[in-house]
ZAMARGU-4260 file (C-alpha; in steps of 0.2 Angstrom, whole numbers, plus 5000, padded with zeros to 4 digits):
<rodrens>
0) 4999/5000/5000 | 5015/5012/5005 | 5023/5009/4988 | 5006/5012/4978 | 5004/5028/4987
5) 5022/5035/4982 | 5020/5031/4963 | 5009/5045/4960 | 5020/5057/4969 | 5037/5051/4960
10) 5027/5053/4944 | 5022/5070/4946 | 5039/5075/4950 | 5045/5066/4935 | 5032/5076/4924
15) 5037/5093/4933 | 5055/5091/4929 | 5051/5086/4910 | 5039/5100/4908 | 5053/5112/4915
20) 5066/5106/4903 | 5054/5105/4889 | 5050/5124/4890 | 5067/5131/4893 | 5061/5148/4886
25) 5046/5149/4898 | 5058/5141/4912 | 5071/5155/4908 | 5059/5169/4910 | 5051/5162/4926
30) 5069/5159/4934 | 5075/5176/4928 | 5060/5185/4938 | 5064/5176/4953 | 5084/5178/4952
35) 5083/5196/4950 | 5070/5198/4963 | 5080/5188/4975 | 5096/5198/4970 | 5088/5214/4971
40) 5080/5210/4988 | 5098/5203/4995 | 5106/5218/4990 | 5093/5229/4997 | 5095/5221/5014
45) 5114/5221/5012 | 5115/5240/5009 | 5101/5243/5023 | 5109/5234/5036 | 5128/5240/5032
50) 5122/5259/5032 | 5113/5257/5048 | 5128/5247/5055 | 5140/5259/5049 | 5131/5273/5056
55) 5127/5265/5073 | 5146/5261/5075 | 5151/5279/5070 | 5138/5286/5081 | 5142/5276/5097
60) 5161/5276/5094 | 5162/5294/5092 | 5149/5301/5103 | 5139/5290/5115 | 5148/5274/5117
65) 5138/5257/5117 | 5132/5260/5135 | 5134/5274/5148 | 5134/5275/5167 | 5127/5290/5176
70) 5122/5296/5193 | 5102/5294/5195 | 5092/5307/5186 | 5108/5314/5175 | 5101/5308/5158
75) 5084/5317/5161 | 5092/5332/5168 | 5111/5334/5167 | 5119/5344/5181 | 5137/5348/5187
80) 5132/5341/5203 | 5126/5325/5199 | 5143/5315/5197 | 5149/5297/5200 | 5160/5299/5216
85) 5172/5284/5212 | 5173/5281/5194 | 5189/5271/5194 | 5181/5258/5206 | 5165/5258/5195
90) 5176/5257/5180 | 5185/5241/5187 | 5170/5232/5190 | 5163/5236/5172 | 5179/5229/5164
95) 5177/5213/5173 | 5160/5211/5165 | 5161/5199/5151 | 5158/5206/5134 | 5166/5224/5138
100) 5180/5229/5127 | 5184/5245/5136 | 5178/5260/5146 | 5182/5279/5149 | 5175/5291/5161
105) 5171/5310/5157 | 5167/5326/5165 | 5155/5338/5156 | 5153/5357/5160 | 5146/5372/5150
110) 5156/5389/5149 | 5161/5403/5139 | 5177/5401/5129 | 5187/5416/5122 | 5201/5416/5110
115) 5207/5435/5107 | 5192/5446/5105 | 5181/5432/5101 | 5169/5423/5112 | 5156/5410/5111
120) 5147/5396/5122 | 5157/5380/5123 | 5154/5363/5131 | 5169/5358/5141 | 5173/5339/5140
125) 5186/5331/5152 | 5192/5316/5146 | 5205/5302/5151 | 5216/5303/5136 | 5222/5285/5137
130) 5206/5277/5139 | 5197/5289/5127 | 5209/5282/5114 | 5206/5264/5117 | 5187/5267/5118
135) 5182/5279/5106 | 5198/5282/5096 | 5198/5299/5101 | 5216/5301/5093 | 5209/5298/5075
140) 5197/5312/5077 | 5212/5325/5075 | 5214/5333/5060 | 5226/5346/5064 | 5240/5347/5078
145) 5241/5335/5091 | 5231/5325/5103 | 5230/5330/5122 | 5245/5324/5133 | 5242/5310/5143
150) 5246/5320/5158 | 5237/5336/5162 | 5246/5349/5155 | 5233/5363/5153 | 5230/5359/5136
155) 5214/5360/5125 | 5209/5352/5109 | 5193/5360/5101 | 5180/5355/5087 | 5183/5361/5069
160) 5168/5372/5070 | 5173/5379/5086 | 5189/5383/5079 | 5181/5392/5064 | 5170/5403/5075
165) 5183/5408/5087 | 5197/5410/5073 | 5208/5399/5083 | 5223/5389/5077 | 5234/5375/5084
170) 5245/5386/5096 | 5231/5399/5101 | 5227/5401/5120 | 5208/5398/5124 | 5201/5406/5141
175) 5187/5397/5148 | 5174/5405/5160 | 5162/5395/5171 | 5156/5390/5188 | 5164/5376/5200
180) 5153/5364/5209 | 5157/5374/5225 | 5149/5390/5218 | 5166/5399/5214 | 5171/5407/5198
185) 5180/5394/5186 | 5192/5402/5174 | 5208/5396/5166 | 5219/5397/5151 | 5222/5383/5141
190) 5234/5380/5126 | 5226/5374/5109 | 5236/5360/5104 | 5224/5350/5092 | 5208/5352/5081
195) 5196/5337/5080 | 5183/5333/5068 | 5170/5320/5075 | 5158/5319/5061 | 5144/5329/5071
200) 5142/5347/5067 | 5134/5352/5084 | 5147/5344/5093 | 5161/5350/5083 | 5153/5369/5084
205) 5155/5368/5104 | 5166/5355/5110 | 5181/5359/5120 | 5191/5345/5126 | 5203/5346/5142
210) 5213/5332/5151 | 5200/5325/5164 | 5210/5331/5178 | 5211/5349/5171 | 5192/5348/5169
215) 5191/5342/5188 | 5201/5356/5193 | 5192/5369/5183 | 5176/5364/5191 | 5182/5358/5208
220) 5176/5340/5205 | 5191/5331/5212 | 5191/5313/5208 | 5173/5313/5202 | 5165/5310/5185
225) 5149/5313/5176 | 5149/5299/5164 | 5157/5282/5161 | 5157/5277/5143 | 5156/5257/5140
230) 5162/5250/5123 | 5157/5231/5120 | 5164/5218/5109 | 5148/5213/5100 | 5135/5227/5099
235) 5121/5213/5097 | 5124/5209/5115 | 5123/5227/5122 | 5106/5223/5131 | 5114/5208/5139
240) 5130/5216/5145 | 5120/5232/5151 | 5110/5219/5162 | 5126/5212/5168 | 5134/5228/5172
245) 5118/5233/5183 | 5120/5216/5191 | 5140/5219/5195 | 5138/5236/5202 | 5122/5234/5212
250) 5120/5252/5216 | 5102/5260/5215 | 5111/5277/5214 | 5117/5273/5196 | 5109/5272/5180
255) 5115/5261/5168 | 5108/5264/5150 | 5111/5257/5132 | 5113/5268/5117 | 5096/5266/5111
260) 5090/5273/5127 | 5104/5288/5127 | 5101/5293/5109 | 5081/5290/5109 | 5079/5303/5094
265) 5093/5295/5085 | 5086/5278/5088 | 5067/5283/5083 | 5073/5291/5067 | 5083/5275/5062
270) 5069/5264/5065 | 5057/5276/5054 | 5071/5275/5041 | 5071/5257/5042 | 5050/5255/5039
275) 5053/5265/5024 | 5065/5252/5018 | 5052/5239/5022 | 5040/5246/5010 | 5054/5244/4996
280) 5055/5227/5001 | 5038/5224/4998 | 5037/5232/4980 | 5052/5221/4976 | 5041/5206/4982
285) 5027/5211/4972 | 5037/5215/4957 | 5043/5196/4958 | 5024/5189/4962 | 5018/5197/4946
290) 5033/5191/4935 | 5029/5173/4942 | 5010/5175/4941 | 5011/5180/4922 | 5024/5166/4915
295) 5015/5153/4925 | 4997/5159/4920 | 5003/5159/4902 | 5011/5141/4904 | 4994/5135/4910
300) 4984/5143/4896 | 4997/5136/4882 | 4996/5118/4889 | 4977/5117/4892 | 4976/5103/4879
305) 4990/5094/4888 | 4980/5095/4906 | 4964/5089/4896 | 4974/5074/4890 | 4980/5071/4908
310) 4963/5072/4915 | 4955/5062/4900 | 4968/5046/4905 | 4963/5048/4923 | 4973/5059/4932
315) 4965/5066/4946 | 4962/5086/4948 | 4973/5086/4964 | 4988/5078/4955 | 4986/5092/4941
320) 4986/5105/4954 | 5001/5099/4963 | 5010/5096/4946 | 5009/5114/4943 | 5015/5118/4961
325) 5029/5107/4959 | 5036/5115/4943 | 5035/5133/4951 | 5043/5127/4967 | 5058/5117/4958
330) 5061/5132/4949 | 5061/5145/4964 | 5073/5132/4972 | 5085/5134/4958 | 5083/5152/4957
335) 5086/5155/4975 | 5103/5145/4975 | 5108/5156/4959 | 5101/5172/4967 | 5110/5168/4983
340) 5128/5167/4974 | 5123/5184/4965 | 5118/5192/4980 | 5133/5187/4991 | 5144/5192/4977
345) 5136/5209/4976 | 5135/5212/4994 | 5153/5207/4996 | 5160/5219/4983 | 5149/5233/4990
350) 5157/5229/5008 | 5173/5232/5002 | 5172/5246/4988 | 5155/5254/4993 | 5144/5267/4984
355) 5152/5285/4986 | 5140/5299/4986 | 5144/5315/4976 | 5141/5325/4992 | 5141/5320/5011
360) 5124/5315/5018 | 5119/5318/5036 | 5110/5305/5046 | 5106/5308/5065 | 5120/5322/5065
365) 5133/5309/5057 | 5140/5314/5041 | 5142/5299/5028 | 5152/5299/5011 | 5152/5281/5007
370) 5139/5268/5010 | 5145/5249/5012 | 5135/5234/5012 | 5135/5220/5024 | 5135/5200/5021
375) 5124/5192/5032 | 5112/5179/5036 | 5097/5191/5034 | 5101/5195/5016 | 5099/5177/5011
380) 5086/5170/5022 | 5073/5184/5019 | 5075/5184/5000 | 5074/5165/5000 | 5058/5165/5010
385) 5050/5179/5000 | 5054/5171/4982 | 5048/5154/4989 | 5031/5161/4997 | 5027/5173/4982
390) 5030/5161/4969 | 5020/5147/4979 | 5005/5159/4982 | 5005/5166/4965 | 5005/5149/4957
395) 4990/5144/4967 | 4977/5153/4954 | 4986/5145/4938 | 4986/5128/4948 | 4968/5128/4952
400) 4963/5134/4935 | 4973/5119/4927 | 4965/5107/4939 | 4947/5113/4935 | 4950/5111/4917
405) 4936/5101/4908 | 4944/5087/4897 | 4931/5087/4883 | 4933/5106/4879 | 4951/5105/4883
410) 4955/5093/4869 | 4946/5104/4856 | 4960/5117/4861 | 4973/5120/4847
</rodrens>
């Protein structure tokens, strides 16, 4: 009994294979629709993931880090007085957390910066130079001059935009006026040793970097910091590492937040843009489906007489139905294999050479000149599922139409 049941299925597959190779032109047209759709969808996903991955990496490395630790309430309302009292101890505990690559501490303050007769508001950022280089590659941002010395030396590095506003050059002196944490007037003179470009215009127009010890002295914050920035080895594990840091610190006075919380507006903008990409994927899917439907339906109409003969010799409607479905599925499987090779090749080449824009574009405050693709599993399984489902779904109507053909009428068809 089991052997008898298998015969029809084997015969259906044999006939399906025969029909595929018999009608080569139609098969090629159907396969091309699927291959082009797969490749376009794979390329769209690869470019999208590569772009977002690059922007996120640039944004987190240059500005926020992957995780930040602050005094409770600092993120909602930053204040000079909301400090982490023992940043070195907290940092050591963070460094021992699995998945943490590096950490650095910072001091923040606002003030008035003057060079010669020009003055403007500045954001003072005190950094631990050695830690900052390891965590955020701070030295790579210097476009003119040198990085800050690792020992506090009353030096300053300012943003490119701030240098333009103040007409400052390397070697100029910047006078900073602010207020200390004890209520005293904070003012001092620092030698500008370098100019940086972070990729963020706002930061570059206001940023004035000091050695953390110089900043602590200016604001009377000895041994204290406002922020600890954490870099993780795998950005996809940020949430898990955040939870582990919270557990290791066990301090209710400290807030531990991932970059998605720290940069809410940037994260929302990115998610909104990704929804736009999803629409383009649906459009590609629709194009593939229409192409497959057109060729399969034409195939059924051309073979009306053939299906009539099959029914006349005793073939059941269900077997004709599955015959049409099998033909499409076989073509889809072959097309997915070819499309996967083309998709991987295209994404690989674009991950190396990228697409260079004629002019820089800005996303979330970050400047992008070249868009790189990413070779990942998503760029393969999503197109594969899309092509297979769309092919199977659109072949249902032609398959039903073929199964319902009347033998007597079909035999008279020429």
